[in-house]
SEBA-205451 format. One record per residue (C-alpha): residue number from 1; x, y, z. Coordinates in nm, 2 decimals, decimal comma. Example, Ala and Ser with C-alpha at 12.3 -4.5 7.8 and 13.67 -1.06 7.14 Angstrom:
<sites>
+-----+--------+--------+--------+
: seq :      x :      y :      z :
+-----+--------+--------+--------+
:   1 :   1,23 :  -0,45 :   0,78 :
:   2 :   1,37 :  -0,11 :   0,71 :
+-----+--------+--------+--------+
</sites>
This chain:
<sites>
+-----+--------+--------+--------+
: seq :      x :      y :      z :
+-----+--------+--------+--------+
:   1 :  -0,33 :  -0,81 :  -1,43 :
:   2 :  -0,69 :  -0,85 :  -1,29 :
:   3 :  -0,77 :  -0,63 :  -0,99 :
:   4 :  -0,79 :  -0,83 :  -0,67 :
:   5 :  -0,93 :  -0,75 :  -0,33 :
:   6 :  -0,67 :  -0,76 :  -0,05 :
:   7 :  -0,70 :  -0,72 :   0,32 :
:   8 :  -0,55 :  -0,39 :   0,46 :
:   9 :  -0,49 :  -0,40 :   0,84 :
:  10 :  -0,47 :  -0,02 :   0,90 :
:  11 :  -0,79 :   0,06 :   1,10 :
:  12 :  -0,88 :  -0,31 :   1,08 :
:  13 :  -1,04 :  -0,45 :   1,40 :
:  14 :  -1,01 :  -0,82 :   1,49 :
:  15 :  -0,71 :  -0,87 :   1,27 :
:  16 :  -0,67 :  -1,25 :   1,32 :
:  17 :  -1,03 :  -1,32 :   1,23 :
:  18 :  -1,02 :  -1,08 :   0,93 :
:  19 :  -0,70 :  -1,24 :   0,80 :
:  20 :  -0,84 :  -1,59 :   0,83 :
:  21 :  -1,16 :  -1,48 :   0,65 :
:  22 :  -0,96 :  -1,31 :   0,37 :
:  23 :  -0,75 :  -1,63 :   0,32 :
:  24 :  -1,06 :  -1,85 :   0,31 :
:  25 :  -1,21 :  -1,63 :   0,04 :
:  26 :  -0,91 :  -1,68 :  -0,18 :
:  27 :  -0,74 :  -1,34 :  -0,12 :
:  28 :  -0,38 :  -1,34 :  -0,23 :
:  29 :  -0,24 :  -1,04 :  -0,03 :
:  30 :  -0,25 :  -0,90 :   0,32 :
:  31 :  -0,10 :  -0,56 :   0,38 :
:  32 :   0,03 :  -0,44 :   0,72 :
:  33 :   0,30 :  -0,23 :   0,88 :
:  34 :   0,50 :  -0,24 :   1,21 :
:  35 :   0,31 :   0,06 :   1,35 :
:  36 :  -0,04 :  -0,06 :   1,28 :
:  37 :  -0,26 :  -0,15 :   1,57 :
:  38 :  -0,02 :   0,03 :   1,80 :
:  39 :   0,25 :  -0,21 :   1,70 :
:  40 :   0,05 :  -0,53 :   1,74 :
:  41 :  -0,06 :  -0,60 :   1,38 :
:  42 :   0,22 :  -0,81 :   1,27 :
:  43 :   0,22 :  -1,06 :   1,56 :
:  44 :  -0,16 :  -1,08 :   1,53 :
:  45 :  -0,12 :  -1,18 :   1,16 :
:  46 :   0,14 :  -1,45 :   1,22 :
:  47 :  -0,10 :  -1,73 :   1,30 :
:  48 :  -0,30 :  -1,68 :   0,98 :
:  49 :   0,01 :  -1,65 :   0,78 :
:  50 :   0,14 :  -1,98 :   0,93 :
:  51 :  -0,19 :  -2,15 :   0,86 :
:  52 :  -0,21 :  -2,02 :   0,50 :
:  53 :   0,15 :  -2,03 :   0,35 :
:  54 :   0,02 :  -1,93 :   0,01 :
:  55 :  -0,09 :  -1,59 :   0,15 :
:  56 :   0,15 :  -1,31 :   0,04 :
:  57 :   0,22 :  -1,03 :   0,28 :
:  58 :   0,33 :  -0,67 :   0,22 :
:  59 :   0,48 :  -0,49 :   0,51 :
:  60 :   0,67 :  -0,16 :   0,56 :
:  61 :   0,96 :   0,03 :   0,70 :
:  62 :   0,94 :   0,39 :   0,79 :
:  63 :   0,70 :   0,47 :   1,07 :
:  64 :   0,74 :   0,31 :   1,41 :
:  65 :   0,58 :   0,33 :   1,75 :
:  66 :   0,75 :   0,49 :   2,04 :
:  67 :   0,83 :   0,15 :   2,19 :
:  68 :   0,98 :   0,03 :   1,86 :
:  69 :   1,18 :   0,35 :   1,85 :
:  70 :   1,32 :   0,28 :   2,19 :
:  71 :   1,42 :  -0,07 :   2,09 :
:  72 :   1,59 :   0,06 :   1,78 :
:  73 :   1,79 :   0,31 :   1,99 :
:  74 :   1,89 :   0,02 :   2,22 :
:  75 :   2,00 :  -0,18 :   1,91 :
:  76 :   2,21 :   0,11 :   1,80 :
:  77 :   2,03 :   0,17 :   1,47 :
:  78 :   1,87 :   0,50 :   1,56 :
:  79 :   1,98 :   0,80 :   1,76 :
:  80 :   1,75 :   0,94 :   2,03 :
:  81 :   1,68 :   1,23 :   1,79 :
:  82 :   1,59 :   1,00 :   1,50 :
:  83 :   1,37 :   0,79 :   1,73 :
:  84 :   1,18 :   1,10 :   1,84 :
:  85 :   1,08 :   1,17 :   1,48 :
:  86 :   0,88 :   0,84 :   1,47 :
:  87 :   0,99 :   0,78 :   1,11 :
:  88 :   1,32 :   0,69 :   0,94 :
:  89 :   1,47 :   0,56 :   0,62 :
:  90 :   1,82 :   0,53 :   0,76 :
:  91 :   1,98 :   0,22 :   0,61 :
:  92 :   2,07 :   0,06 :   0,95 :
:  93 :   1,71 :   0,12 :   1,07 :
:  94 :   1,56 :  -0,02 :   0,75 :
:  95 :   1,78 :  -0,33 :   0,77 :
:  96 :   1,69 :  -0,38 :   1,14 :
:  97 :   1,32 :  -0,32 :   1,08 :
:  98 :   1,26 :  -0,57 :   0,80 :
:  99 :   1,45 :  -0,83 :   1,01 :
: 100 :   1,21 :  -0,75 :   1,29 :
: 101 :   0,92 :  -0,78 :   1,05 :
: 102 :   1,03 :  -1,12 :   0,95 :
: 103 :   1,04 :  -1,23 :   1,31 :
: 104 :   0,70 :  -1,09 :   1,40 :
: 105 :   0,53 :  -1,22 :   1,09 :
: 106 :   0,69 :  -1,56 :   1,12 :
: 107 :   0,82 :  -1,55 :   0,76 :
: 108 :   1,18 :  -1,62 :   0,67 :
: 109 :   1,12 :  -1,44 :   0,34 :
: 110 :   0,90 :  -1,13 :   0,31 :
: 111 :   0,70 :  -1,10 :  -0,01 :
: 112 :   0,71 :  -0,72 :  -0,02 :
: 113 :   0,87 :  -0,45 :   0,19 :
: 114 :   0,74 :  -0,09 :   0,12 :
: 115 :   0,91 :   0,23 :   0,23 :
: 116 :   0,63 :   0,39 :   0,43 :
: 117 :   0,55 :   0,75 :   0,33 :
: 118 :   0,91 :   0,82 :   0,23 :
: 119 :   0,82 :   1,18 :   0,16 :
: 120 :   0,82 :   1,23 :   0,53 :
: 121 :   1,20 :   1,18 :   0,54 :
: 122 :   1,30 :   1,51 :   0,38 :
: 123 :   1,00 :   1,73 :   0,31 :
: 124 :   1,07 :   1,99 :   0,05 :
: 125 :   1,42 :   1,86 :  -0,03 :
: 126 :   1,39 :   1,64 :  -0,33 :
: 127 :   1,76 :   1,56 :  -0,38 :
: 128 :   1,80 :   1,46 :  -0,02 :
: 129 :   1,48 :   1,25 :  -0,03 :
: 130 :   1,59 :   1,07 :  -0,35 :
: 131 :   1,93 :   0,99 :  -0,19 :
: 132 :   1,75 :   0,85 :   0,11 :
: 133 :   1,52 :   0,64 :  -0,10 :
: 134 :   1,81 :   0,51 :  -0,31 :
: 135 :   2,01 :   0,42 :   0,00 :
: 136 :   1,71 :   0,24 :   0,15 :
: 137 :   1,66 :   0,05 :  -0,18 :
: 138 :   2,03 :  -0,05 :  -0,17 :
: 139 :   1,96 :  -0,22 :   0,17 :
: 140 :   1,65 :  -0,39 :   0,02 :
: 141 :   1,84 :  -0,51 :  -0,28 :
: 142 :   2,09 :  -0,67 :  -0,04 :
: 143 :   1,80 :  -0,84 :   0,14 :
: 144 :   1,67 :  -0,97 :  -0,19 :
: 145 :   2,01 :  -1,11 :  -0,27 :
: 146 :   2,02 :  -1,28 :   0,07 :
: 147 :   1,68 :  -1,44 :   0,02 :
: 148 :   1,51 :  -1,24 :   0,29 :
: 149 :   1,29 :  -1,02 :   0,07 :
: 150 :   1,12 :  -1,10 :  -0,27 :
: 151 :   1,06 :  -0,74 :  -0,37 :
: 152 :   1,02 :  -0,39 :  -0,25 :
: 153 :   0,84 :  -0,06 :  -0,33 :
: 154 :   0,68 :   0,24 :  -0,16 :
: 155 :   0,36 :   0,31 :   0,02 :
: 156 :   0,28 :   0,68 :   0,00 :
: 157 :  -0,01 :   0,90 :   0,09 :
: 158 :   0,09 :   1,22 :  -0,08 :
: 159 :   0,44 :   1,18 :  -0,23 :
: 160 :   0,32 :   1,10 :  -0,59 :
: 161 :   0,05 :   1,36 :  -0,59 :
: 162 :   0,28 :   1,63 :  -0,45 :
: 163 :   0,55 :   1,52 :  -0,69 :
: 164 :   0,81 :   1,45 :  -0,43 :
: 165 :   0,89 :   1,17 :  -0,67 :
: 166 :   0,75 :   1,01 :  -0,98 :
: 167 :   0,72 :   0,64 :  -1,06 :
: 168 :   0,99 :   0,70 :  -1,33 :
: 169 :   1,22 :   0,85 :  -1,07 :
: 170 :   1,16 :   0,57 :  -0,83 :
: 171 :   1,25 :   0,32 :  -1,10 :
: 172 :   1,57 :   0,51 :  -1,18 :
: 173 :   1,66 :   0,51 :  -0,81 :
: 174 :   1,60 :   0,14 :  -0,79 :
: 175 :   1,82 :   0,09 :  -1,10 :
: 176 :   2,10 :   0,29 :  -0,92 :
: 177 :   2,06 :   0,08 :  -0,61 :
: 178 :   2,09 :  -0,24 :  -0,81 :
: 179 :   2,42 :  -0,12 :  -0,95 :
: 180 :   2,37 :  -0,26 :  -1,30 :
: 181 :   2,18 :  -0,57 :  -1,20 :
: 182 :   1,81 :  -0,62 :  -1,24 :
: 183 :   1,63 :  -0,42 :  -0,97 :
: 184 :   1,35 :  -0,55 :  -0,76 :
: 185 :   1,11 :  -0,26 :  -0,73 :
: 186 :   0,78 :  -0,43 :  -0,79 :
: 187 :   0,50 :  -0,23 :  -0,63 :
: 188 :   0,36 :   0,11 :  -0,53 :
: 189 :   0,08 :   0,17 :  -0,29 :
: 190 :  -0,12 :   0,50 :  -0,30 :
: 191 :  -0,47 :   0,62 :  -0,22 :
: 192 :  -0,73 :   0,59 :  -0,50 :
: 193 :  -1,08 :   0,68 :  -0,42 :
: 194 :  -1,37 :   0,92 :  -0,49 :
: 195 :  -1,20 :   1,16 :  -0,26 :
: 196 :  -0,84 :   1,10 :  -0,38 :
: 197 :  -0,94 :   1,12 :  -0,75 :
: 198 :  -0,62 :   1,27 :  -0,90 :
: 199 :  -0,47 :   0,93 :  -0,99 :
: 200 :  -0,80 :   0,83 :  -1,16 :
: 201 :  -0,83 :   1,15 :  -1,36 :
: 202 :  -0,47 :   1,13 :  -1,47 :
: 203 :  -0,49 :   0,77 :  -1,57 :
: 204 :  -0,79 :   0,85 :  -1,79 :
: 205 :  -0,56 :   1,09 :  -1,97 :
: 206 :  -0,29 :   0,83 :  -2,00 :
: 207 :  -0,06 :   1,00 :  -1,76 :
: 208 :   0,04 :   1,00 :  -1,39 :
: 209 :   0,16 :   0,72 :  -1,16 :
: 210 :  -0,08 :   0,45 :  -1,26 :
: 211 :   0,00 :   0,42 :  -1,63 :
: 212 :   0,37 :   0,47 :  -1,55 :
: 213 :   0,35 :   0,17 :  -1,31 :
: 214 :   0,15 :  -0,04 :  -1,55 :
: 215 :   0,39 :   0,02 :  -1,83 :
: 216 :   0,68 :  -0,09 :  -1,61 :
: 217 :   0,49 :  -0,40 :  -1,49 :
: 218 :   0,47 :  -0,26 :  -1,13 :
: 219 :   0,19 :  -0,38 :  -0,90 :
: 220 :  -0,04 :  -0,09 :  -0,79 :
: 221 :  -0,21 :  -0,13 :  -0,45 :
: 222 :  -0,49 :   0,11 :  -0,41 :
: 223 :  -0,52 :   0,21 :  -0,05 :
: 224 :  -0,81 :   0,39 :   0,14 :
: 225 :  -1,08 :   0,32 :  -0,12 :
: 226 :  -1,34 :   0,41 :   0,14 :
: 227 :  -1,12 :   0,70 :   0,27 :
: 228 :  -1,10 :   0,57 :   0,62 :
: 229 :  -1,46 :   0,46 :   0,63 :
: 230 :  -1,58 :   0,82 :   0,56 :
: 231 :  -1,69 :   0,78 :   0,20 :
: 232 :  -1,99 :   0,55 :   0,24 :
: 233 :  -2,14 :   0,83 :   0,46 :
: 234 :  -2,06 :   1,09 :   0,19 :
: 235 :  -2,19 :   0,90 :  -0,11 :
: 236 :  -2,57 :   0,89 :  -0,14 :
: 237 :  -2,76 :   0,62 :  -0,32 :
: 238 :  -2,81 :   0,84 :  -0,63 :
: 239 :  -2,44 :   0,86 :  -0,68 :
: 240 :  -2,40 :   0,49 :  -0,61 :
: 241 :  -2,67 :   0,41 :  -0,87 :
: 242 :  -2,48 :   0,64 :  -1,12 :
: 243 :  -2,17 :   0,43 :  -1,06 :
: 244 :  -2,35 :   0,09 :  -1,09 :
: 245 :  -2,72 :   0,04 :  -1,02 :
: 246 :  -2,79 :  -0,21 :  -0,73 :
: 247 :  -2,47 :  -0,14 :  -0,54 :
: 248 :  -2,45 :   0,01 :  -0,19 :
: 249 :  -2,25 :   0,33 :  -0,15 :
: 250 :  -1,96 :   0,13 :  -0,01 :
: 251 :  -1,96 :  -0,12 :  -0,29 :
: 252 :  -1,97 :   0,16 :  -0,55 :
: 253 :  -1,66 :   0,32 :  -0,39 :
: 254 :  -1,48 :  -0,02 :  -0,41 :
: 255 :  -1,58 :  -0,08 :  -0,77 :
: 256 :  -1,46 :   0,27 :  -0,87 :
: 257 :  -1,11 :   0,21 :  -0,72 :
: 258 :  -1,10 :  -0,14 :  -0,87 :
: 259 :  -1,19 :  -0,01 :  -1,22 :
: 260 :  -0,91 :   0,25 :  -1,23 :
: 261 :  -0,67 :   0,17 :  -1,51 :
: 262 :  -0,34 :   0,03 :  -1,37 :
: 263 :  -0,48 :  -0,08 :  -1,03 :
: 264 :  -0,40 :  -0,44 :  -0,95 :
: 265 :  -0,51 :  -0,46 :  -0,59 :
: 266 :  -0,76 :  -0,28 :  -0,37 :
: 267 :  -0,69 :  -0,28 :   0,00 :
: 268 :  -1,00 :  -0,30 :   0,22 :
: 269 :  -0,99 :  -0,30 :   0,60 :
: 270 :  -1,30 :  -0,51 :   0,64 :
: 271 :  -1,34 :  -0,62 :   1,00 :
: 272 :  -1,67 :  -0,81 :   0,96 :
: 273 :  -1,77 :  -1,10 :   0,74 :
: 274 :  -2,05 :  -0,89 :   0,59 :
: 275 :  -1,82 :  -0,60 :   0,50 :
: 276 :  -1,57 :  -0,84 :   0,34 :
: 277 :  -1,83 :  -1,02 :   0,14 :
: 278 :  -1,99 :  -0,70 :   0,02 :
: 279 :  -1,65 :  -0,56 :  -0,09 :
: 280 :  -1,56 :  -0,89 :  -0,26 :
: 281 :  -1,88 :  -0,89 :  -0,45 :
: 282 :  -1,81 :  -0,53 :  -0,57 :
: 283 :  -1,45 :  -0,61 :  -0,67 :
: 284 :  -1,58 :  -0,91 :  -0,87 :
: 285 :  -1,82 :  -0,69 :  -1,08 :
: 286 :  -1,73 :  -0,60 :  -1,44 :
: 287 :  -1,50 :  -0,30 :  -1,44 :
: 288 :  -1,65 :   0,04 :  -1,51 :
: 289 :  -1,57 :   0,18 :  -1,85 :
: 290 :  -1,34 :   0,47 :  -1,91 :
: 291 :  -1,64 :   0,67 :  -2,02 :
: 292 :  -1,82 :   0,59 :  -1,70 :
: 293 :  -1,52 :   0,69 :  -1,49 :
: 294 :  -1,50 :   1,02 :  -1,68 :
: 295 :  -1,87 :   1,07 :  -1,61 :
: 296 :  -1,82 :   1,01 :  -1,23 :
: 297 :  -1,51 :   1,23 :  -1,20 :
: 298 :  -1,69 :   1,50 :  -1,40 :
: 299 :  -1,99 :   1,49 :  -1,16 :
: 300 :  -1,77 :   1,50 :  -0,85 :
: 301 :  -1,55 :   1,79 :  -0,98 :
: 302 :  -1,83 :   2,01 :  -1,13 :
: 303 :  -1,90 :   2,33 :  -0,93 :
+-----+--------+--------+--------+
</sites>
């Protein structure tokens, strides 16, 4: 699969305008979550999704705002104690949340629902975490069977790097949830950048989550390629020119993430037309070679 640029709405300002711009440029995916923009991201996306029915949307279940937590308590799907945690993988909550996502996004069928930082559910207790993931997957398999969801996966910040789970384990849990039928785990989302370089270094050695996902035909969405906007201030022009002469530091960061073996989508929270255009130009560049990626990681990890 060719790496594509996708709009990420975490830290994105002017979400409706950014979504319309991404759609007009031919982007295929927009990524969001019920807690983004203090709970307003999904309703803000709905007009663009209605105007561009070909756009696919990935959303999440896991984190929620205090207001959403209160609604979930009133709906009887969370206890007060669970709501106070601000995060849940409880099956009743997951079922309620993706139904709410459908309503807010104006989509009868969601393209992708990701469990949002599932490692938050049972830190340090792998068996309990894996049971919680499997039970949430079971709910999502039911949603697929009902025609409400096309596929599911996870969006993690540290779960794969800290080995709270592996891609292989996630696939096994999905197979358990599907109870002998074909499972619908189709995507993983994780940070890939010049700061979060572990997935890149592992992929160059043919190991880690990215080759495992690629071998299974699972979509890999690289999040935070600019590390929350911090990387362009950390990367000087000399490093940018080492990556690819003529690119700005921000473009060099985007190209590095897009060139990582196994990555299919790079999420960029581009709020302005200029930032989106520059990122799109970078993603359209020929991929960096494995030797060039090794050179870059070597430079950045040398003492």
